[in-house]
C-alpha angles and dihedrals in degrees: 000000000000093000092064092062092064092052088069091054095056097071088044091054092050090050092056092046091050093048092047092053097053099072114146112253110227121214118252113271133193139184121250124193137210129186106223116228128218094257114335103088119125094233097051130248138286136160093222115090094208091049088048092053088051093047091050094046091050093048092049091047088056086054090053091252118132117212113216095186137352140185137172121220117198119209124210118236147079117297132184117253099223113125095249096043119108116266094208094252121117116200116209122195128182113215141169113262091252092051088045090058091049090049093050088047090061088071092212098134100277115147130198109243 
């Protein structure tokens, strides 16, 4: 009689194996960086890092590029104030490989990380 109890466990084991093997495969993604300038960036300018992330994401969305994740890091130091000089902020965006190729094709100063 004990052997019949294990028969009920076999379908349950197959169920858990099937569920465990159906994980969604996510596309490869990478980070890309951009050194913000004082005032010559295509998405405009702001002093707020959170507003800058929004401006960049909206701009890239308009270029049919979907941002998975973004952040802005601010460096300490003295920077020139000319429009094309670096502001000390580095923008990081995480994109799918396909969107990363589109981004680099814009030739706007983005670099693969």
